[in-house]
Each structure stands twice: as C-alpha cells, then as structure tokens.
C-alpha positions in Angstrom: 0.0 0.0 0.0 1.2 3.5 -0.7 0.0 6.7 0.9 0.9 10.3 0.3 0.7 10.8 4.1 1.7 8.4 6.7 -1.3 8.8 9.0 -3.8 7.3 6.6 -5.4 4.6 8.7 -6.8 6.0 11.9 -6.4 4.5 15.2 -7.1 5.8 18.7 -3.6 7.2 19.0 -3.0 8.9 15.7 -3.5 12.6 14.8 -5.7 13.6 11.8 -4.0 15.1 8.7 -5.2 18.2 7.1 -5.5 16.4 3.7 -5.0 12.8 2.6 -4.2 11.4 -0.8 -4.9 7.7 -1.3 -3.7 5.7 -4.3 -2.3 2.4 -5.5 -4.0 0.1 -3.0 -6.9 -2.4 -2.7 -9.1 -2.8 0.3 -9.9 -6.5 0.5 -13.2 -8.3 1.4 -13.6 -8.4 5.2 -11.5 -5.3 5.8 -13.3 -2.4 7.7 -11.3 0.8 7.2 -11.9 4.5 8.1 -9.8 7.3 6.6 -9.9 10.8 8.2 -8.8 14.2 7.2 -9.5 17.7 8.4 -10.0 19.2 5.0 -10.0 16.8 2.1 -9.5 13.2 1.0 -8.6 12.3 -2.6 -8.8 8.7 -3.8 -7.3 7.5 -7.0 -5.6 6.5 -9.2 -5.8 2.8 -8.6 -7.8 2.8 -5.4 -10.1 -0.2 -5.3 -12.6 -1.4 -2.8 -13.4 -5.1 -3.3 -16.7 -6.7 -2.8 -17.3 -7.4 1.0 -14.9 -4.5 2.1 -16.3 -1.6 4.3 -14.6 1.8 3.8 -15.5 5.2 5.3 -14.0 8.5 4.3 -14.5 11.1 7.1 -13.6 14.7 6.4 -14.5 18.2 7.4 -14.3 19.3 3.7 -14.4 17.5 0.4 -14.0 14.1 -1.1 -12.4 13.9 -4.5 -12.7 10.6 -6.4 -10.2 10.5 -9.3 -10.3 8.2 -12.4 -9.1 4.9 -11.1 -11.2 4.9 -7.9 -13.5 1.9 -7.9 -16.0 0.6 -5.3 -17.1 -2.9 -6.6 -20.5 -4.2 -6.3 -21.1 -5.7 -2.9 -18.7 -3.2 -1.2 -19.7 -0.6 1.4 -18.4 2.8 0.8 -19.6 6.0 2.4 -18.5 9.6 3.0 -19.2 11.4 6.3 -18.8 15.1 6.9 
C-alpha cells in the first residue's frame, strides 16, 4: 500500500492530517477501514474497494474521487462530513 501521508489509517492514537491522498491500494473483502482528514480526501488512481470490504471517508471538507477509484458491487463505501 502507498499513501501520500503516513497517518492514513486512523487508530485511537494517531493525529488527523489536514488532507489525505490515497492511491495504488486495494481494500480486501472483510476489511473495515476508516480514513480521516480535516479538510479533504482524494482517492485514485488505482484505489479499489473489493466486494465485501467496508470503507468510510470522514472529512470536514471535500472528497475527490479521481479516475481509477473503484468501489465494486457488494462493497460498502460511504463519506461522512
């Protein structure tokens, strides 16, 4: 997995970045992942959410889905502001 920022996956002990760029990764079936940013989250290219995966983007601003972002049928993808 590659991130443009090293605090991409949020745990109880991480700080939240201002913006987050996600690319070149696949979230697999059974994974539950939440990404957080204060201002914006950009996903793509090559950001894939497989069927059976659960992904949340939580940001105080905007979510940008670039070409190459894909949430496959059967996946759960949501954005929360």
